[in-house]
Structures are given as structure tokens and as C-alpha cells.
C-alpha positions, 0 to 999 in steps of 0.5 A, a space after each residue: 565055649 572050647 577054651 571053657 571046655 579046656 579049662 574044665 578039663 584040666 581041673 578035672 584031670 588036676 585033681 588030687 587023689 592019694 595014692 599010697 606015693 601022695 600019702 606022706 604028708 598025711 603021716 603026721 595024722 591019726 589014723 582017722 584022719 586016713 580012714 577018710 582018703 576013701 571018701 576024698 578019693 572018691 568025691 575027684 572021681 565024681 568031680 573027674 568023671 563030672 567034668 570030663 562030662 561038663 567038657 563034652 557039654 561045651 564043646 558038643 552042645 555049644 551052639 545049644 547052650 548059646 541059644 538057651 541063653 538067648 532065649 532066656 534073656 528074651 523071656 526074662 525081657 519080655 517080662 519086664 525084668 532087668 
């Protein structure tokens, strides 16, 4: 779980966010396209926050997640489902 948490952290930290310096690739995009930069940044910020929460859960509560999965599997087997 710790390596998964590290992977989630990396994806959160590497999520692109459009700032003034990296808008150059969008220079050919019409002004309407640039209006979506704020939306893209909001999505990037939300993903960064969410990935932080998920990585903390994976690190701090990995025992609970493992037990919950085992309980779910046992209950699923008891019900006759594969």
C-alpha cells in the first residue's frame, strides 16, 4: 500500500497546471480556449487535493483497507458468489 501511496503522490504532484509560463503551447488556441484554463486549473487542483487525501489513507489506514477487503471477500464467498 505504501508504494501505491507513493505513486498516487507522484501523479498528484505531476498534474499539469497552466500558469503564465506554460501557456506558450496554447498560443495558437483561440481566446475561447484560453477561457477554459481556469477550469483546467480547478480540475488539476482538485486532483492534487484528492490524491493527497488518497495517499494519506493508503499510508495511514492500509491495515483497515486490507481487513475490509478480506471481510468483503469472505462475505461474498458465504453468499455463494465467486
